[in-house]
C-alpha positions in Angstrom: 0.2 0.0 0.0 1.2 3.5 -0.5 1.8 6.0 2.2 -0.4 8.5 3.3 1.5 11.3 4.7 0.2 14.0 7.1 1.8 17.2 6.0 -11.1 23.9 5.7 -14.0 23.2 5.5 -17.4 23.0 4.1 -20.6 21.1 5.6 -23.8 19.6 5.5 -25.6 19.6 2.2 -28.9 18.7 3.9 -32.0 20.5 2.8 -32.4 21.8 6.3 -29.1 22.9 7.5 -27.7 21.8 10.8 -28.9 24.7 13.4 -26.2 26.9 14.7 -24.9 26.3 18.2 -23.1 23.8 20.1 -24.0 20.1 19.5 -23.0 16.7 20.9 -21.5 14.8 17.9 -19.5 11.7 17.1 -17.0 11.2 14.4 -18.2 8.2 12.1 -16.4 9.1 8.8 -12.9 9.8 7.5 -12.5 10.1 3.9 -9.2 10.4 1.8 -10.1 13.0 -0.8 -6.6 12.8 -2.4 -4.9 15.9 -4.0 -7.3 18.5 -4.9 -6.5 21.6 -6.8 -7.5 24.9 -4.9 -7.1 28.5 -5.7 -6.6 31.4 -3.1 -5.7 34.8 -4.0 -4.7 33.9 -7.3 -2.4 31.1 -6.4 -3.1 27.6 -7.6 -2.1 25.0 -5.0 -2.3 21.1 -5.2 -3.0 19.9 -1.6 -3.9 16.6 -0.1 -7.3 16.5 1.5 -9.2 14.7 3.9 -12.8 15.0 5.0 -14.4 14.5 8.5 -17.8 13.5 8.9 -19.8 13.7 12.4 -23.4 12.5 13.4 -25.2 15.1 15.6 -27.4 14.2 18.8 -29.6 16.4 20.8 -32.2 19.1 20.0 -32.2 22.5 18.3 -33.4 25.7 20.4 -37.0 24.7 19.9 -36.6 21.5 21.2 -36.8 19.6 17.9 -34.5 16.3 17.6 -31.5 16.8 15.3 -32.8 14.3 12.7 -33.4 14.3 8.9 -36.8 13.8 7.4 -36.0 9.9 7.4 -35.4 10.2 11.2 -31.6 9.7 10.8 -29.1 11.8 12.7 -28.1 15.1 11.0 -24.6 14.9 9.8 -22.0 17.7 9.2 -18.6 17.5 7.2 -15.3 19.4 7.2 -12.7 19.2 4.6 -9.0 19.7 5.8 -5.6 19.8 4.4 -3.9 16.8 5.5 -1.4 18.6 7.6 -0.2 18.8 11.1 2.0 21.9 10.9 1.5 24.3 13.7 -0.9 26.6 11.7 -2.9 23.8 10.0 -6.8 23.7 10.6 -6.6 20.1 11.2 -4.1 20.3 14.0 -5.8 23.3 15.7 -9.2 21.5 15.6 -7.6 18.1 16.8 -5.8 19.9 19.7 -8.7 21.7 20.7 -10.9 18.6 20.5 -8.5 16.6 22.7 -7.8 19.5 25.0 -4.3 19.6 24.6 -1.4 20.4 22.1 0.6 18.0 20.1 4.0 17.5 21.0 6.5 17.7 18.0 6.8 14.0 18.1 3.1 13.5 18.2 2.5 15.7 15.3 5.1 14.2 13.3 3.5 10.6 13.2 -0.1 10.6 14.4 -2.5 8.1 13.1 -5.9 10.1 12.5 -7.9 6.9 12.4 -7.9 7.0 16.2 -10.5 9.8 15.8 -13.1 7.5 14.4 -15.8 7.0 17.0 -14.7 9.8 19.0 -17.4 12.2 20.8 -16.9 15.8 20.9 -18.8 19.2 20.9 -19.1 21.0 17.7 -19.7 24.7 17.3 -21.9 25.1 14.1 -22.4 28.6 12.4 -24.4 29.5 9.5 -23.1 31.4 6.5 -24.7 32.7 3.3 -24.0 31.2 0.1 -25.1 31.8 -3.5 -28.6 32.3 -4.1 -29.5 33.1 -0.7 -28.5 29.5 0.6 -27.5 29.1 4.2 -24.7 26.8 4.8 -23.8 25.3 8.0 -20.1 25.3 9.0 -18.1 23.7 11.8 -16.1 26.4 13.4 -14.9 24.7 16.4 -14.3 21.4 17.9 -14.0 20.9 21.8 -14.0 18.0 24.2 -17.1 16.7 25.7 -18.0 18.3 29.2 -17.6 16.1 32.1 -21.3 17.0 33.1 -22.6 15.4 29.8 -20.5 12.4 30.5 -22.0 11.9 33.8 -25.4 11.9 32.2 -24.4 9.5 29.5 -23.5 9.6 25.9 -26.3 8.9 23.2 -26.4 5.7 21.5 -24.0 5.7 18.4 -26.0 5.4 15.1 -23.7 5.2 12.1 -21.2 2.7 11.2 -17.7 3.6 11.5 -16.1 4.4 8.0 -12.7 5.3 6.8 -12.1 5.4 3.0 -8.5 5.3 1.8 -7.5 5.8 -1.6 -4.2 3.4 -1.0 -6.7 0.6 -1.1 -10.4 1.9 -1.6 -13.4 0.1 -0.5 -15.8 0.4 -3.5 -18.7 -0.9 -1.6 -18.4 2.1 0.6 -17.6 4.6 -2.3 -21.0 3.6 -3.9 -22.7 5.0 -0.8 -21.1 8.5 -1.3 -23.0 11.4 -2.6 -22.5 12.3 -6.3 -20.6 15.3 -5.3 -18.1 13.5 -3.2 -17.6 10.7 -5.7 -16.7 13.7 -8.3 -14.2 15.3 -5.9 -12.5 12.1 -5.2 -12.6 10.8 -9.0 -10.8 14.1 -9.9 -7.8 13.5 -7.7 -4.6 12.1 -9.4 -4.6 9.4 -7.0 -7.9 7.9 -8.2 -6.8 8.5 -12.0 -3.7 6.4 -11.1 -5.6 3.6 -9.7 -8.3 3.8 -12.5 -5.6 3.6 -15.2 -3.4 0.7 -13.5 -6.4 -1.4 -12.3 -9.8 -1.4 -11.0 -9.7 -0.6 -7.2 -10.5 -3.6 -5.0 -12.7 -3.9 -1.8 -10.5 -3.2 1.3 -10.2 -6.5 3.2 -10.1 -4.9 6.6 -12.9 -3.4 8.4 -13.1 0.4 7.7 -12.8 1.3 11.5 -9.4 -0.5 11.4 -8.1 1.4 8.4 -5.1 3.6 9.1 -2.8 5.7 7.4 0.2 3.4 6.8 3.1 5.8 7.4 1.5 6.7 11.0 2.3 3.5 12.9 2.7 5.2 16.5 -0.9 4.8 17.5 -1.4 6.9 20.8 -4.4 7.6 22.9 -6.3 10.5 21.2 
C-alpha cells in the first residue's frame, strides 16, 4: 500500500441545514479525498485533502431532535488539508478536540484513524452562500464536558467508515453522494488507480483502517 502522509472546510448539504450552536457529535467517517486543486488569492495549489464527518445528537433551540426527514441523525462534514503543521486547521481542531496541544513527536507521526468513534462538541455557525442559501459550517471542536459524560452519551448510530485511496473500498464508495464521488474521482490518486487496475474492496474493516506511515498509535 502507498503511504498517506500527514503534512477547511465545508459542511452539510442537507435540505435543512444543521442549526447553529453547540452540539454533541460523534466522528463516524474519515474520507481520503486525494490531492485537490485549490485557488486562493490567485495562487493555485495542489494539496492532499481529507474529510471528517460527524453525526449529531440532541435538540435545536426549539426542542426539535437533530434528525433528517428520514429520522436519521443530522450529519455535518469538514474538509481539511492533510497537514499537522503548527498553523494547519486540522492540527488546531484536533488539539482543541482533545484539550491539549500536540508534542512535536506526536504531530510528526499521528494516526488520525484513532479519531473515528470519538465524541466531541461541535460549534456550528451559519453562513450565506450563493442564491441566498444558508450553509452550516463547523467553526470549532471541543471535548465533551464532564457533566454531559456523567449523564451518559447518546447511542451511536452510524457505522464507522474510513475510506483510503491507497486501498479503496468500492462498496463504501458507492454509498457516497454524487458530489463526493466527483471530488475523489478528480484526484490524481484515483486516476492512477483507474489507469492501472480497478480498485478492490478493502479487506479490513473500515474502522481499523489507518494511514500506513503513521504506525505510532497513541491515545487520542
